[in-house]
Structures are given as structure tokens and as C-alpha cells.
N, CA and C of each residue as an Amber inpcrd file, in Angstrom:
protein
   192
   0.8470000  -1.1680000   0.0000000   0.0000000   0.0000000   0.0000000
   0.8980000   1.2380000   0.0000000   0.6270000   2.1700000  -0.9140000
   1.3940000   3.4100000  -0.9460000   0.4490000   4.5810000  -0.6960000
   0.9610000   5.5640000  -0.0140000   0.1740000   6.7390000   0.3170000
   0.8770000   7.9650000  -0.2650000   0.1020000   8.7960000  -0.9450000
   0.6420000  10.0280000  -1.5000000   0.0420000  11.1980000  -0.7180000
   0.8830000  12.0500000  -0.1960000   0.4410000  13.2010000   0.5880000
   0.6880000  14.4660000  -0.2200000  -0.3460000  15.3010000  -0.3010000
  -0.2360000  16.5760000  -1.0150000  -0.7500000  17.6850000  -0.1210000
  -0.0860000  18.8180000  -0.1740000  -0.5180000  19.9890000   0.5660000
  -1.3450000  20.8580000  -0.3700000  -2.6600000  20.9420000  -0.1410000
  -3.5230000  21.7240000  -1.0260000  -3.9600000  23.0450000  -0.3980000
  -3.6250000  23.2660000   0.8480000  -3.9390000  24.5170000   1.5400000
  -5.4150000  24.8890000   1.3980000  -5.7310000  26.1150000   1.7710000
  -7.1210000  26.5700000   1.7570000  -7.6560000  26.7190000   0.3420000
  -6.8100000  27.1850000  -0.5740000  -7.2490000  27.3860000  -1.9480000
  -7.7900000  26.0860000  -2.5450000  -7.0570000  25.0070000  -2.3550000
  -7.4930000  23.7200000  -2.8910000  -8.7790000  23.2270000  -2.2640000
  -8.9420000  23.4460000  -0.9700000 -10.1620000  23.0110000  -0.2840000
 -11.3780000  23.7780000  -0.7800000 -11.2630000  25.0930000  -0.8420000
 -12.3910000  25.9140000  -1.2750000 -12.7030000  25.6520000  -2.7460000
 -11.6830000  25.5670000  -3.5840000 -11.9040000  25.2950000  -5.0080000
 -12.5490000  23.9230000  -5.1920000 -12.1290000  22.9570000  -4.3900000
 -12.7280000  21.6240000  -4.4640000 -14.1900000  21.6200000  -4.0720000
 -14.5320000  22.3760000  -3.0440000 -15.9340000  22.4630000  -2.6180000
 -16.7650000  23.1660000  -3.6780000 -16.2180000  24.2200000  -4.2800000
 -16.9330000  24.9170000  -5.3550000 -17.1990000  23.9540000  -6.5120000
 -16.2160000  23.1390000  -6.8480000 -16.3890000  22.1540000  -7.9210000
 -17.4040000  21.0880000  -7.5300000 -17.3480000  20.6410000  -6.2770000
 -18.2630000  19.5880000  -5.8280000 -19.7100000  20.0750000  -5.8170000
 -19.9150000  21.3140000  -5.4090000 -21.2660000  21.8910000  -5.4060000
 -21.7630000  22.0860000  -6.8320000 -20.8460000  22.3540000  -7.7520000
 -21.2150000  22.5480000  -9.1520000 -21.6680000  23.9610000  -9.4580000
 -21.0470000  24.9390000  -8.8050000 -21.4450000  26.3320000  -9.0010000
 -21.2830000  26.7490000 -10.4640000 -20.1640000  26.3690000 -11.0780000
 -19.9370000  26.7650000 -12.4750000 -21.0320000  26.2270000 -13.3880000
 -21.3890000  24.9630000 -13.2010000 -22.3910000  24.3360000 -14.0620000
 -23.7750000  24.9270000 -13.8480000 -24.0380000  25.4840000 -12.6700000
 -25.3370000  26.1010000 -12.3980000 -25.4040000  27.5240000 -12.9380000
 -24.2760000  28.2170000 -12.9520000 -24.2550000  29.6150000 -13.3770000
 -24.1940000  29.7420000 -14.8980000 -23.4460000  28.8720000 -15.5550000
 -23.2780000  28.9860000 -17.0120000 -24.6000000  29.0100000 -17.7780000
 -25.5570000  28.1240000 -17.5020000 -26.8250000  28.2020000 -18.2460000
 -27.6140000  29.4800000 -17.9580000 -27.4610000  30.0020000 -16.7490000
 -28.1850000  31.2290000 -16.4040000 -27.6330000  32.4430000 -17.1480000
 -26.3250000  32.4970000 -17.3150000 -25.6920000  33.6310000 -17.9870000
 -25.6200000  33.4540000 -19.4930000 -25.6510000  32.2250000 -19.9550000
 -25.4920000  31.9560000 -21.3780000 -24.0170000  31.9740000 -21.7390000
 -23.7020000  31.4170000 -22.8820000 -22.3130000  31.3590000 -23.3240000
 -22.2110000  31.8860000 -24.7480000 -21.2020000  32.6770000 -24.9890000
 -20.9060000  33.1970000 -26.3200000 -19.7170000  32.4260000 -26.8730000
 -19.6800000  32.1880000 -28.1640000 -18.6230000  31.3840000 -28.7720000
 -17.2110000  31.9480000 -28.6060000 -16.9810000  33.2520000 -28.7370000
 -15.5890000  33.7140000 -28.6370000 -15.0460000  33.8390000 -27.2100000
 -15.8430000  33.5240000 -26.1970000 -15.3760000  33.6560000 -24.8130000
 -14.2310000  32.6940000 -24.5170000 -13.2130000  33.2030000 -23.8230000
 -12.1050000  32.3440000 -23.4070000 -12.4180000  31.6430000 -22.0990000
 -13.1690000  32.3140000 -21.2200000 -13.5880000  31.7020000 -19.9570000
 -15.0850000  31.9220000 -19.8010000 -15.7280000  31.0470000 -19.0610000
 -17.1780000  31.1240000 -18.8810000 -17.5300000  31.9880000 -17.6830000
 -18.7800000  32.3510000 -17.5950000 -19.2550000  33.1260000 -16.4540000
 -19.0910000  32.3710000 -15.1540000 -19.2660000  31.0610000 -15.1780000
 -19.0860000  30.2440000 -13.9860000 -17.6540000  30.2730000 -13.4800000
 -16.7010000  30.2710000 -14.4050000 -15.2970000  30.3570000 -14.0110000
 -14.9930000  31.7130000 -13.3870000 -15.5990000  32.7640000 -13.9210000
 -15.4000000  34.1010000 -13.3720000 -15.9300000  34.1590000 -11.9430000
 -17.1110000  33.6020000 -11.7210000 -17.6960000  33.6110000 -10.3780000
 -16.8300000  32.8140000  -9.4070000 -16.3080000  31.6780000  -9.8450000
 -15.4230000  30.8770000  -8.9900000 -14.1960000  31.6830000  -8.5840000
 -13.5900000  32.3720000  -9.5470000 -12.4050000  33.1800000  -9.2480000
 -12.7480000  34.3710000  -8.3660000 -13.9430000  34.9360000  -8.5490000
 -14.3550000  36.0410000  -7.6910000 -14.5120000  35.5760000  -6.2490000
 -15.0550000  34.3840000  -6.0600000 -15.1990000  33.8290000  -4.7100000
 -13.8250000  33.6200000  -4.0830000 -12.9230000  32.9890000  -4.8130000
 -11.5810000  32.7340000  -4.2860000 -10.8380000  34.0370000  -4.0120000
 -10.9920000  35.0220000  -4.9030000 -10.3390000  36.3080000  -4.7170000
 -10.9460000  37.0540000  -3.5280000 -12.2630000  36.9920000  -3.3910000
 -12.9420000  37.6650000  -2.2850000 -12.5650000  37.0970000  -0.9300000
 -12.2710000  35.8210000  -0.8860000 -11.8500000  35.1870000   0.3600000
 -10.3780000  35.4330000   0.6520000  -9.6990000  36.1110000  -0.2640000
  -8.2910000  36.4300000  -0.0560000  -7.3510000  35.2850000  -0.3700000
  -7.8240000  34.3030000  -1.1270000  -7.0070000  33.1360000  -1.4320000
  -6.1630000  33.3290000  -2.6820000  -6.4760000  34.3440000  -3.4740000
  -5.6800000  34.6700000  -4.6610000  -5.1400000  36.0760000  -4.4740000
  -3.8920000  36.2730000  -4.7740000  -3.2790000  37.5690000  -4.4980000
  -3.2200000  38.4970000  -5.7110000  -3.3890000  37.9790000  -6.9120000
  -3.3060000  38.8440000  -8.0890000  -4.7020000  39.2810000  -8.5330000
  -4.8240000  40.4670000  -9.1240000  -6.1160000  40.9520000  -9.6010000
  -6.7030000  40.0320000 -10.6670000  -8.0280000  40.0130000 -10.7370000
  -8.7060000  39.1230000 -11.6900000  -8.3560000  39.4320000 -13.1300000
  -8.1020000  40.6890000 -13.4600000  -7.8350000  41.0420000 -14.8520000
  -6.4690000  40.5230000 -15.3170000  -5.6260000  40.0740000 -14.4030000
  -4.3310000  39.5240000 -14.7910000  -4.3760000  38.0090000 -14.9990000
  -5.4990000  37.4060000 -14.7330000  -5.6410000  35.9440000 -14.8450000
  -6.2090000  35.5870000 -16.2000000  -5.8880000  34.3820000 -16.6460000
  -6.4550000  33.9130000 -17.9200000  -7.2700000  32.6680000 -17.6890000
């Protein structure tokens, strides 16, 4: 038996919960999607949550 240990800190925990709840999948149909978009509205909301909690240090406009 082998065990792999990873340090995911708070960012990984919160991002994992957001993924498990399915926030992105619930928001995307409500906002609609345009073909030339690089990121979806659900991804923007996820990043806003992480940024608002202070888990990301760079401004949202610098992220891709």
C-alpha cells in the first residue's frame, strides 16, 4: 500500500468544494455562453469567490 500526501492549503479546499457543489455548471446556463469567450461566467464567479476570500493575491484582470 502506498500513500501520496499533497498539501492543497485553503485554496485547494475551497476550489474543491466549489467544484463539488457545481457552481460553475449552475451559473453557465443562467448567464449563457458566447462562442468567442475564453472563460465562462461560472469560471469568473469561482475566481471572484476565491479572490474575495483572499485566497488569490493577483487581480482578476491579470488571470487567464
